PLY file of the C-alpha trace (Angstrom):
ply
format ascii 1.0
element vertex 159
property float x
property float y
property float z
element edge 158
property int vertex1
property int vertex2
end_header
18.38 21.27 8.40
18.90 19.28 5.99
23.09 18.83 5.09
22.74 20.04 1.43
21.40 23.48 3.05
23.60 23.56 5.83
26.68 23.15 3.57
25.39 25.82 1.28
24.87 28.16 4.31
28.02 27.22 5.64
29.46 28.48 1.72
27.54 31.86 1.90
29.04 32.17 5.31
32.96 31.88 4.22
32.24 33.70 1.07
31.16 36.77 3.04
33.76 36.64 5.70
36.49 36.39 2.83
34.98 39.58 1.14
35.08 41.10 4.48
38.40 40.60 5.10
39.65 41.81 1.57
37.38 44.30 1.36
40.43 46.31 0.61
41.11 44.29 -2.47
37.62 44.06 -3.74
37.28 47.82 -4.60
40.40 48.55 -5.71
39.79 50.12 -9.37
41.85 48.40 -12.31
41.54 48.94 -16.00
39.39 46.15 -17.41
39.00 45.60 -21.26
35.49 44.21 -22.38
36.17 43.79 -26.29
34.83 47.18 -27.30
36.04 49.03 -24.51
37.86 49.58 -21.71
36.34 50.58 -18.26
38.53 51.39 -14.96
35.89 49.44 -12.58
36.97 47.68 -9.05
37.89 44.05 -10.39
36.55 42.30 -7.25
33.44 44.07 -7.01
32.82 43.16 -10.68
33.68 39.28 -9.70
31.28 39.19 -6.26
28.27 40.95 -8.51
28.66 38.36 -10.96
28.65 35.46 -8.40
25.51 37.06 -6.98
23.91 37.41 -10.15
24.60 33.44 -10.83
23.62 32.51 -7.00
20.24 34.36 -7.47
19.83 32.78 -11.31
20.58 29.15 -9.56
18.09 29.93 -6.81
15.17 30.42 -9.59
16.11 28.05 -11.24
16.11 25.88 -8.56
12.57 27.46 -6.89
11.72 26.48 -10.77
12.28 23.23 -10.87
11.25 22.41 -7.18
7.61 24.08 -8.23
7.36 21.94 -11.43
7.97 18.76 -9.54
5.33 19.61 -6.73
2.95 20.06 -9.95
3.94 16.97 -11.21
3.28 15.29 -7.68
-0.18 17.07 -7.31
-0.89 15.63 -10.95
0.15 12.73 -10.02
-2.40 12.12 -6.79
-5.05 13.98 -8.72
-4.73 10.84 -11.12
-3.95 8.36 -8.02
-7.01 9.31 -6.44
-8.95 8.81 -9.42
-7.61 5.51 -9.81
-8.54 4.66 -6.18
-12.11 5.70 -6.67
-12.33 3.75 -9.81
-11.10 0.78 -8.17
-13.41 1.22 -5.72
-16.31 1.58 -7.63
-15.16 -1.46 -9.56
-15.24 -3.30 -6.39
-18.15 -2.23 -5.07
-19.80 -3.40 -8.40
-18.25 -6.80 -7.93
-19.66 -6.58 -4.50
-22.94 -6.51 -5.64
-23.14 -8.30 -8.47
-21.57 -11.15 -5.87
-24.20 -10.79 -3.72
-26.66 -10.62 -6.74
-25.42 -14.12 -7.68
-25.83 -15.27 -3.75
-29.36 -14.48 -3.61
-30.12 -16.05 -6.73
-28.40 -19.08 -6.00
-29.81 -18.94 -2.06
-33.56 -18.48 -3.79
-32.76 -21.41 -6.27
-31.66 -23.28 -3.04
-34.90 -22.65 -1.29
-36.88 -23.39 -3.94
-35.38 -26.93 -4.43
-35.99 -27.04 -0.34
-39.59 -26.32 -0.80
-40.09 -28.65 -4.06
-38.29 -31.41 -1.97
-40.46 -30.64 1.24
-43.56 -30.89 -1.32
-42.48 -34.18 -2.72
-41.73 -35.76 0.86
-45.24 -35.02 1.64
-46.58 -36.36 -1.19
-45.06 -39.53 -0.66
-45.46 -39.78 3.21
-49.31 -38.85 2.28
-49.36 -41.57 -0.74
-47.54 -44.04 2.09
-50.21 -43.40 5.37
-52.61 -43.69 2.64
-51.29 -47.25 1.66
-51.07 -47.91 5.27
-54.46 -47.20 6.16
-55.47 -49.38 3.19
-53.35 -52.39 4.04
-54.83 -52.09 8.10
-58.20 -51.97 7.09
-57.78 -55.08 4.71
-55.96 -56.22 7.90
-58.65 -55.59 10.00
-61.21 -56.62 8.08
-59.32 -59.91 7.76
-58.90 -60.31 11.37
-62.38 -59.39 12.04
-63.59 -62.10 9.28
-61.40 -64.86 10.85
-62.38 -63.75 14.59
-66.00 -63.88 12.80
-65.11 -67.10 11.61
-63.77 -68.09 15.07
-66.56 -67.24 16.62
-69.08 -69.27 14.14
-66.95 -72.33 14.61
-67.33 -71.71 18.68
-70.93 -71.22 18.33
-70.79 -74.40 16.31
-69.00 -76.42 18.23
-70.99 -75.72 21.50
-74.36 -76.50 19.87
-73.00 -80.02 19.08
0 1
1 2
2 3
3 4
4 5
5 6
6 7
7 8
8 9
9 10
10 11
11 12
12 13
13 14
14 15
15 16
16 17
17 18
18 19
19 20
20 21
21 22
22 23
23 24
24 25
25 26
26 27
27 28
28 29
29 30
30 31
31 32
32 33
33 34
34 35
35 36
36 37
37 38
38 39
39 40
40 41
41 42
42 43
43 44
44 45
45 46
46 47
47 48
48 49
49 50
50 51
51 52
52 53
53 54
54 55
55 56
56 57
57 58
58 59
59 60
60 61
61 62
62 63
63 64
64 65
65 66
66 67
67 68
68 69
69 70
70 71
71 72
72 73
73 74
74 75
75 76
76 77
77 78
78 79
79 80
80 81
81 82
82 83
83 84
84 85
85 86
86 87
87 88
88 89
89 90
90 91
91 92
92 93
93 94
94 95
95 96
96 97
97 98
98 99
99 100
100 101
101 102
102 103
103 104
104 105
105 106
106 107
107 108
108 109
109 110
110 111
111 112
112 113
113 114
114 115
115 116
116 117
117 118
118 119
119 120
120 121
121 122
122 123
123 124
124 125
125 126
126 127
127 128
128 129
129 130
130 131
131 132
132 133
133 134
134 135
135 136
136 137
137 138
138 139
139 140
140 141
141 142
142 143
143 144
144 145
145 146
146 147
147 148
148 149
149 150
150 151
151 152
152 153
153 154
154 155
155 156
156 157
157 158
């Protein structure tokens, strides 16, 4: 138990013990004036009854305050849960948007890569055809030179 609860129980126990020890004085009648009337009542019992009534009112008020606090906590919990769900939805939305941006960027990069590969292939093909033409010219030139040398050799042999 908590300390305030223990203190309250101790106070109630001490009050009950005091009442039991002085019961004779509590029930002894006395003349009491209520302003408009005077009655013969036990003053101690009247005060004890008023103390019990005030304690009951206090307990009911404490229950009322505690119930109000619990309802407020529940309301705050619901609001917090709604805010948490809203934040989770916003985060999911941001993640899906980020995924979309990433996919678009990846697609652009893929298109650039394909365009680069196409240009590179075209340039290699163009260089290859230029090299072929150059090689054919060199082969033809070499063949012509060899043919000319053979003609000279044949002429020198004949002469």
